C-alpha positions in Angstrom: 0.0 0.0 0.0 2.8 2.4 0.9 4.4 1.8 -2.4 1.3 2.8 -4.3 1.0 6.0 -2.2 4.7 6.8 -2.8 4.2 6.1 -6.6 1.2 8.4 -6.7 2.9 11.2 -4.8 6.0 10.9 -7.0 4.4 10.4 -10.4 1.3 12.5 -10.3 3.1 15.9 -9.7 5.7 15.0 -12.4 2.9 14.2 -14.9 1.0 17.4 -13.9 4.1 19.6 -14.3 5.0 17.9 -17.6 1.5 18.4 -19.0 1.4 22.0 -17.9 4.8 22.7 -19.4 3.8 21.0 -22.7 0.6 23.0 -22.7 2.4 26.3 -22.4 4.9 25.3 -25.1 2.0 24.3 -27.4 -0.1 27.3 -26.8 2.9 29.7 -27.2 5.0 28.2 -30.1 6.1 31.7 -31.3 7.8 32.5 -28.1 11.6 33.1 -28.4 13.7 31.1 -26.0 15.7 34.2 -24.8 12.9 36.8 -24.6 12.4 39.0 -21.5 9.0 39.4 -19.8 6.7 41.4 -22.1 5.4 43.9 -19.6 
């Protein structure tokens, strides 16, 4: 049981962060890698 909890606590955050990062990259494809904050 503990292994499942550890697996969930380790994998879920990584998957969420990866999906969020991929979503930002896909929604903003025309964003230069070395661009300052557009404020």
